[in-house]
Backbone as a chain_set.jsonl record, in Angstrom:
{"seq": "MRTPFGSFESSFELDTPDYLLAHSQRAVVPRDPGGPHGKRIRVTLGGNLSWTLRVQAYATGRVSSADWQRYTIVVLNWYDFPNGQWNPTSVSATITFRGVQAQFTFPVGMTTLWFVVHVLQSPSLITEGPTGGTQLQGL", "coords": {"N": [[78.032, 39.257, 40.526], [77.812, 42.354, 42.11], [76.37, 43.567, 45.043], [74.786, 45.742, 47.53], [74.662, 44.017, 49.636], [76.628, 42.179, 49.406], [78.47, 39.828, 47.364], [77.239, 37.723, 44.77], [76.642, 34.889, 42.733], [74.58, 34.252, 40.024], [72.55, 32.266, 37.98], [70.331, 31.254, 35.427], [68.015, 29.238, 33.648], [65.888, 29.281, 30.944], [62.896, 27.46, 30.547], [60.288, 25.322, 29.239], [57.844, 25.971, 30.791], [58.408, 28.674, 31.402], [58.402, 29.944, 28.894], [55.762, 29.42, 28.139], [54.406, 30.935, 30.071], [55.291, 33.501, 29.312], [54.221, 33.783, 26.698], [51.482, 33.491, 27.276], [51.094, 35.652, 29.004], [51.406, 37.806, 27.284], [49.121, 37.46, 25.826], [47.046, 38.249, 27.495], [47.284, 40.931, 28.022], [45.776, 44.124, 28.147], [44.217, 45.595, 25.263], [43.543, 48.243, 25.024], [44.217, 51.371, 26.703], [43.418, 51.136, 30.08], [41.604, 49.204, 29.484], [39.88, 45.952, 29.449], [41.475, 42.998, 30.769], [42.666, 40.037, 29.106], [40.684, 37.056, 29.022], [40.715, 33.679, 29.948], [39.513, 31.162, 27.812], [37.322, 28.377, 27.025], [38.792, 25.293, 26.008], [38.994, 22.444, 23.991], [40.372, 19.306, 23.043], [40.966, 16.995, 20.374], [41.466, 14.094, 18.301], [43.993, 11.942, 16.818], [46.583, 12.781, 17.415], [46.27, 14.568, 19.445], [47.281, 14.491, 22.025], [49.806, 15.48, 21.806], [49.734, 18.195, 21.827], [49.484, 21.119, 23.811], [47.179, 23.423, 24.76], [46.109, 26.767, 25.177], [43.606, 29.231, 25.318], [42.517, 32.589, 24.773], [40.374, 35.432, 25.219], [40.285, 38.811, 24.555], [38.702, 41.629, 25.51], [37.426, 44.892, 24.491], [37.491, 48.456, 25.122], [35.528, 49.982, 23.852], [32.478, 48.762, 22.611], [32.203, 48.717, 19.912], [34.655, 48.162, 18.864], [36.744, 45.481, 17.705], [37.198, 42.288, 19.259], [40.183, 40.697, 20.525], [41.482, 37.514, 19.884], [43.405, 34.861, 21.144], [45.482, 32.097, 20.65], [47.498, 29.906, 22.296], [49.861, 27.543, 21.717], [51.534, 24.615, 22.579], [53.58, 22.359, 21.108], [54.756, 19.323, 21.808], [55.808, 17.1, 20.572], [58.348, 15.534, 20.241], [59.732, 13.183, 20.533], [58.843, 10.876, 18.925], [58.107, 7.423, 18.798], [60.115, 6.872, 20.641], [62.522, 7.957, 19.827], [64.688, 10.747, 19.262], [63.212, 13.114, 17.382], [62.016, 15.785, 16.312], [58.713, 16.594, 15.514], [56.369, 18.112, 13.486], [52.899, 19.031, 13.937], [49.912, 18.866, 12.219], [46.948, 20.825, 12.096], [43.482, 21.751, 12.009], [42.035, 24.84, 12.17], [39.053, 26.133, 13.205], [36.73, 28.673, 13.009], [33.722, 30.087, 13.517], [32.654, 28.76, 11.243], [34.589, 29.177, 9.301], [37.56, 27.839, 8.05], [41.024, 27.1, 8.683], [44.099, 25.672, 7.827], [46.854, 24.704, 9.799], [50.224, 24.117, 10.584], [51.787, 23.095, 13.39], [54.926, 23.665, 14.604], [57.419, 21.859, 16.552], [57.572, 23.065, 19.808], [56.707, 26.37, 20.964], [53.866, 28.147, 19.829], [52.124, 31.059, 19.003], [49.036, 32.336, 18.093], [47.252, 35.103, 16.894], [44.155, 36.753, 16.407], [41.606, 39.035, 15.293], [38.166, 39.702, 15.891], [34.814, 40.622, 15.337], [32.598, 40.168, 17.834], [29.63, 38.418, 18.451], [28.688, 36.396, 19.95], [29.799, 33.843, 22.277], [31.562, 31.258, 21.191], [32.801, 27.704, 21.134], [36.071, 25.833, 21.379], [38.211, 23.559, 20.56], [38.185, 20.495, 18.763], [38.004, 17.083, 17.471], [38.986, 16.569, 14.094], [37.453, 15.641, 10.894], [39.162, 13.932, 9.514], [40.692, 12.675, 11.356], [42.744, 14.222, 12.232], [43.953, 16.813, 14.443], [41.653, 19.249, 15.432], [41.067, 22.623, 15.78], [38.527, 24.341, 17.071], [36.22, 27.062, 16.584], [36.462, 29.853, 18.735]], "CA": [[77.325, 40.508, 40.63], [78.066, 43.023, 43.382], [75.218, 44.264, 45.599], [75.097, 46.276, 48.854], [74.641, 42.926, 50.611], [77.719, 41.262, 49.108], [78.537, 39.298, 46.003], [76.648, 36.416, 44.531], [76.548, 34.455, 41.345], [73.281, 33.676, 39.709], [72.313, 31.887, 36.599], [69.056, 30.591, 35.281], [67.782, 28.704, 32.325], [64.471, 29.29, 30.603], [62.386, 26.197, 30.047], [58.954, 25.381, 28.648], [56.868, 26.773, 31.549], [58.737, 30.097, 31.291], [57.927, 30.408, 27.592], [54.308, 29.388, 28.191], [53.993, 32.113, 30.833], [55.55, 34.704, 28.516], [53.232, 33.841, 25.619], [50.165, 33.712, 27.872], [51.064, 37.02, 29.536], [51.188, 38.696, 26.137], [47.752, 37.253, 25.371], [46.056, 38.853, 28.392], [47.513, 42.369, 28.155], [44.679, 44.883, 27.526], [44.507, 46.24, 23.98], [43.286, 49.669, 25.185], [44.523, 51.864, 28.049], [42.289, 50.976, 30.983], [40.689, 48.18, 28.969], [39.853, 44.685, 30.186], [42.495, 41.987, 30.508], [42.163, 38.851, 28.424], [40.146, 35.991, 29.858], [40.905, 32.352, 29.391], [38.268, 30.582, 27.329], [37.307, 26.92, 26.976], [39.534, 24.602, 24.964], [38.914, 20.987, 23.985], [41.258, 18.697, 22.053], [40.598, 15.681, 19.872], [42.333, 13.639, 17.222], [44.964, 10.939, 17.225], [47.8, 13.418, 17.931], [45.9, 15.646, 20.366], [48.116, 14.409, 23.216], [51.076, 16.173, 21.554], [49.522, 19.643, 21.912], [48.938, 21.761, 25.003], [46.582, 24.624, 24.184], [45.373, 27.725, 25.997], [42.978, 30.236, 24.457], [42.123, 33.787, 25.505], [39.621, 36.486, 24.534], [40.559, 40.112, 25.167], [37.685, 42.593, 25.122], [37.833, 46.258, 24.176], [36.771, 49.48, 25.868], [34.331, 50.277, 23.064], [31.875, 47.553, 22.04], [32.312, 48.807, 18.451], [35.968, 47.63, 18.485], [36.775, 44.029, 17.621], [37.954, 41.589, 20.289], [41.354, 39.915, 20.101], [41.531, 36.136, 20.341], [44.763, 34.343, 21.129], [45.654, 30.667, 20.901], [48.883, 29.573, 22.632], [49.965, 26.1, 21.505], [52.818, 23.956, 22.777], [53.706, 21.04, 20.485], [55.895, 18.649, 22.444], [55.975, 15.823, 19.875], [59.754, 15.535, 19.839], [60.3, 11.849, 20.684], [57.958, 9.809, 18.456], [58.722, 6.084, 18.782], [61.257, 6.807, 21.546], [63.733, 8.502, 19.201], [64.664, 12.205, 19.097], [62.814, 13.458, 16.027], [60.969, 16.809, 16.424], [57.724, 16.374, 14.475], [55.272, 19.078, 13.441], [51.551, 18.469, 13.984], [48.961, 19.662, 11.449], [45.635, 20.971, 12.715], [42.536, 22.632, 11.346], [41.452, 25.827, 13.078], [37.735, 26.511, 12.715], [36.103, 29.757, 13.765], [32.488, 30.529, 12.864], [32.47, 28.148, 9.942], [35.741, 29.411, 8.433], [38.635, 26.948, 8.468], [42.401, 27.347, 8.244], [45.053, 24.628, 8.187], [48.088, 25.235, 10.359], [51.137, 23.089, 11.066], [52.483, 23.587, 14.574], [56.245, 23.064, 14.791], [57.717, 21.55, 17.947], [57.829, 24.293, 20.554], [55.587, 27.245, 21.287], [53.309, 28.971, 18.754], [51.016, 31.907, 19.424], [48.269, 32.896, 16.983], [46.322, 36.159, 17.281], [43.262, 37.281, 15.384], [40.573, 39.918, 15.831], [36.853, 39.36, 15.377], [33.669, 41.286, 15.961], [31.949, 39.052, 18.51], [28.217, 38.507, 18.803], [28.453, 35.33, 20.922], [31.015, 33.145, 22.694], [31.559, 29.856, 20.793], [33.752, 26.781, 21.761], [37.377, 25.912, 20.698], [39.0, 22.539, 19.846], [37.662, 19.132, 18.725], [38.628, 16.24, 16.452], [38.594, 16.802, 12.712], [36.872, 14.477, 10.216], [40.199, 13.035, 8.989], [41.466, 12.155, 12.462], [43.712, 15.21, 12.674], [43.46, 17.665, 15.521], [40.905, 20.371, 14.898], [40.849, 23.695, 16.741], [37.257, 24.897, 16.635], [35.889, 28.422, 16.923], [36.55, 30.282, 20.121]], "C": [[77.571, 41.075, 42.02], [76.813, 43.779, 43.809], [75.612, 44.867, 46.937], [75.173, 45.182, 49.924], [75.756, 41.918, 50.365], [77.666, 40.81, 47.667], [77.792, 37.974, 45.917], [76.642, 36.145, 43.041], [75.153, 33.892, 41.125], [73.236, 33.318, 38.237], [70.955, 31.202, 36.559], [68.918, 30.155, 33.841], [66.276, 28.722, 32.069], [64.066, 27.911, 30.105], [60.938, 26.386, 29.609], [57.95, 26.182, 29.472], [57.136, 28.28, 31.465], [58.221, 30.67, 29.977], [56.404, 30.438, 27.539], [53.782, 30.608, 28.943], [54.177, 33.393, 30.022], [54.516, 34.854, 27.398], [51.844, 34.143, 26.169], [50.039, 35.128, 28.417], [50.775, 38.005, 28.42], [49.735, 38.616, 25.662], [46.731, 37.986, 26.234], [46.232, 40.353, 28.585], [46.369, 43.127, 27.473], [45.115, 45.542, 26.217], [44.363, 47.75, 24.075], [43.738, 50.116, 26.572], [43.279, 51.771, 28.932], [41.289, 49.919, 30.544], [40.768, 46.891, 29.755], [41.029, 43.781, 29.812], [41.846, 40.809, 29.791], [41.674, 37.831, 29.429], [40.367, 34.664, 29.156], [39.548, 31.791, 28.977], [38.441, 29.074, 27.14], [38.059, 26.367, 25.773], [39.271, 23.115, 25.101], [39.802, 20.465, 22.863], [40.707, 17.351, 21.623], [41.553, 15.301, 18.765], [43.404, 12.706, 17.735], [46.285, 11.534, 17.718], [47.487, 14.535, 18.926], [46.762, 15.648, 21.62], [49.436, 15.161, 23.043], [50.96, 17.685, 21.715], [48.984, 20.03, 23.284], [48.454, 23.125, 24.531], [45.907, 25.463, 25.262], [44.811, 28.768, 25.04], [42.458, 31.378, 25.325], [41.298, 34.701, 24.608], [39.886, 37.777, 25.288], [39.559, 41.118, 24.622], [38.272, 43.965, 24.85], [37.018, 47.236, 25.018], [35.46, 49.802, 25.166], [33.781, 48.984, 22.475], [31.915, 47.562, 20.512], [33.651, 48.253, 17.955], [35.951, 46.106, 18.544], [37.633, 43.437, 18.727], [39.158, 40.889, 19.685], [41.232, 38.523, 20.706], [42.953, 35.636, 20.177], [44.727, 32.854, 21.424], [47.146, 30.446, 21.135], [48.986, 28.05, 22.593], [51.395, 25.638, 21.747], [52.741, 22.585, 22.121], [54.943, 20.394, 21.083], [56.123, 17.252, 21.86], [57.406, 15.724, 19.343], [60.427, 14.165, 19.972], [59.332, 10.773, 20.186], [58.733, 8.488, 18.39], [59.989, 6.0, 19.624], [62.563, 7.334, 20.983], [63.597, 10.013, 19.059], [64.383, 12.525, 17.638], [61.687, 14.486, 16.118], [60.022, 16.741, 15.226], [56.599, 17.401, 14.576], [53.934, 18.353, 13.443], [50.618, 19.41, 13.224], [47.612, 19.683, 12.159], [44.776, 21.87, 11.848], [41.95, 23.55, 12.399], [40.136, 26.267, 12.458], [37.168, 27.596, 13.611], [34.925, 30.268, 12.968], [32.35, 30.016, 11.44], [33.599, 28.378, 8.954], [36.896, 28.568, 8.957], [39.974, 27.388, 7.902], [43.257, 26.182, 8.713], [46.298, 25.297, 8.753], [48.924, 24.064, 10.839], [51.948, 23.679, 12.2], [53.835, 22.906, 14.684], [56.431, 22.698, 16.263], [58.118, 22.849, 18.633], [56.546, 25.085, 20.734], [55.172, 28.056, 20.066], [52.166, 29.78, 19.336], [50.355, 32.493, 18.182], [47.315, 33.937, 17.541], [45.4, 36.443, 16.115], [42.196, 38.119, 16.067], [39.26, 39.652, 15.115], [35.817, 40.213, 16.08], [32.797, 40.174, 16.531], [30.493, 39.347, 18.836], [27.863, 37.463, 19.855], [29.782, 34.697, 21.281], [30.942, 31.674, 22.327], [32.607, 29.004, 21.536], [35.093, 26.741, 21.017], [37.958, 24.683, 20.002], [38.372, 21.145, 19.921], [38.343, 18.351, 17.608], [38.084, 16.537, 15.063], [38.112, 15.526, 12.049], [37.921, 13.499, 9.714], [41.08, 12.483, 10.109], [42.543, 13.1, 12.939], [43.134, 16.033, 13.81], [42.782, 18.865, 14.898], [40.67, 21.372, 16.012], [39.584, 24.402, 16.288], [36.985, 26.239, 17.274], [35.846, 28.759, 18.386], [35.176, 30.426, 20.662]], "O": [[77.539, 40.336, 43.004], [76.255, 44.546, 43.025], [76.683, 44.541, 47.449], [75.702, 45.42, 51.009], [75.822, 40.898, 51.052], [76.91, 41.346, 46.856], [77.734, 37.211, 46.881], [76.637, 37.058, 42.215], [74.628, 33.148, 41.953], [73.815, 33.992, 37.385], [70.5, 30.64, 37.556], [69.611, 30.641, 32.947], [65.493, 28.235, 32.884], [64.792, 27.274, 29.342], [60.429, 27.506, 29.613], [57.249, 27.016, 28.9], [56.196, 29.075, 31.458], [57.661, 31.766, 29.956], [55.815, 31.358, 26.971], [52.823, 31.244, 28.505], [53.314, 34.271, 30.043], [53.994, 35.949, 27.183], [51.111, 34.954, 25.602], [48.977, 35.739, 28.301], [49.987, 38.934, 28.594], [49.189, 39.596, 25.154], [45.649, 38.314, 25.749], [45.41, 40.986, 29.246], [46.022, 42.81, 26.335], [46.254, 45.991, 26.09], [44.986, 48.476, 23.3], [43.658, 49.339, 27.524], [42.214, 52.27, 28.569], [40.239, 49.759, 31.167], [41.621, 46.744, 30.63], [41.509, 43.803, 28.678], [40.632, 40.614, 29.861], [42.182, 37.748, 30.547], [40.224, 34.547, 27.939], [38.56, 31.927, 29.699], [39.561, 28.565, 27.1], [37.975, 26.903, 24.668], [39.319, 22.577, 26.207], [39.958, 21.128, 21.838], [40.062, 16.652, 22.405], [42.368, 16.12, 18.339], [43.696, 12.674, 18.93], [47.043, 10.834, 18.389], [48.352, 15.36, 19.217], [46.959, 16.702, 22.225], [50.114, 15.45, 24.029], [51.973, 18.385, 21.738], [48.129, 19.342, 23.842], [49.228, 23.898, 23.966], [45.225, 24.938, 26.142], [45.464, 29.143, 24.066], [42.019, 31.169, 26.456], [41.496, 34.742, 23.393], [39.734, 37.838, 26.508], [39.558, 41.427, 23.43], [39.481, 44.167, 24.967], [35.974, 46.875, 25.561], [34.409, 49.885, 25.802], [34.532, 48.195, 21.902], [31.688, 46.529, 19.883], [33.786, 47.911, 16.78], [35.224, 45.517, 19.344], [38.664, 44.001, 19.094], [39.167, 40.532, 18.507], [40.92, 38.371, 21.887], [43.624, 35.948, 19.193], [44.029, 32.406, 22.334], [47.964, 30.762, 20.272], [48.293, 27.352, 23.334], [52.344, 26.194, 21.195], [51.937, 21.744, 22.523], [56.058, 20.875, 20.88], [56.571, 16.341, 22.556], [57.637, 15.819, 18.137], [61.577, 14.005, 19.564], [59.021, 9.845, 20.932], [59.889, 8.462, 17.969], [60.849, 5.158, 19.364], [63.612, 7.172, 21.606], [62.51, 10.511, 18.767], [65.202, 12.247, 16.762], [60.517, 14.118, 16.013], [60.454, 16.818, 14.076], [55.96, 17.54, 15.619], [53.84, 17.205, 13.008], [50.535, 20.598, 13.535], [47.189, 18.687, 12.746], [45.288, 22.655, 11.049], [41.425, 23.085, 13.41], [40.106, 26.722, 11.314], [37.131, 27.449, 14.832], [35.092, 30.816, 11.878], [31.97, 30.763, 10.538], [33.567, 27.818, 7.858], [37.186, 28.575, 10.153], [40.061, 27.961, 6.816], [43.155, 25.754, 9.863], [46.743, 26.329, 8.25], [48.398, 23.123, 11.433], [52.701, 24.635, 12.012], [53.894, 21.687, 14.844], [55.687, 23.172, 17.121], [58.906, 23.631, 18.1], [55.445, 24.54, 20.664], [56.02, 28.59, 19.351], [51.336, 29.252, 20.075], [51.023, 33.072, 17.325], [46.642, 33.694, 18.543], [45.818, 36.381, 14.959], [41.913, 37.948, 17.253], [39.227, 39.411, 13.908], [35.932, 40.493, 17.273], [32.31, 39.326, 15.783], [30.165, 40.382, 19.416], [26.87, 37.606, 20.57], [30.795, 34.989, 20.646], [30.329, 30.895, 23.058], [33.243, 29.501, 22.465], [35.275, 27.534, 20.093], [38.194, 24.81, 18.801], [38.062, 20.662, 21.01], [39.169, 18.901, 16.88], [36.882, 16.73, 14.878], [38.333, 14.436, 12.576], [37.602, 12.329, 9.502], [42.117, 11.88, 9.83], [43.199, 12.827, 13.944], [41.94, 15.946, 14.097], [43.29, 19.436, 13.933], [40.139, 21.024, 17.066], [39.572, 25.007, 15.216], [37.46, 26.523, 18.374], [35.259, 28.03, 19.186], [35.006, 30.783, 21.828]]}, "num_chains": 1, "name": "protein.A"}
């Protein structure tokens, strides 16, 4: 590349922290012009495979209290070497929010889930499920 200061070669490689930053940045962008940025909310993990997931959760408010908030869960599944052998393995989890549950299988790598909810209170996020699987509980 040629610049006013001379020539230089540059190269870079994106790795996991770069992708995590990109996904998290998207989660905190205001939904409305002049609206509030997303705030990180509490996350807890449980279950026999909880060590394979890295989770961040965000709540993004709205300008009008009549509009629904956006919730974002950014999940990194790094379970790619079970038993010391290269074998990318998905991890199933139950996401629970206000008594409603959804099963989701997180592939190895980064996954971002968004949903919007009319919020009356601020609940918690991730705990162990009854079957020993990882359970993501209501934001």
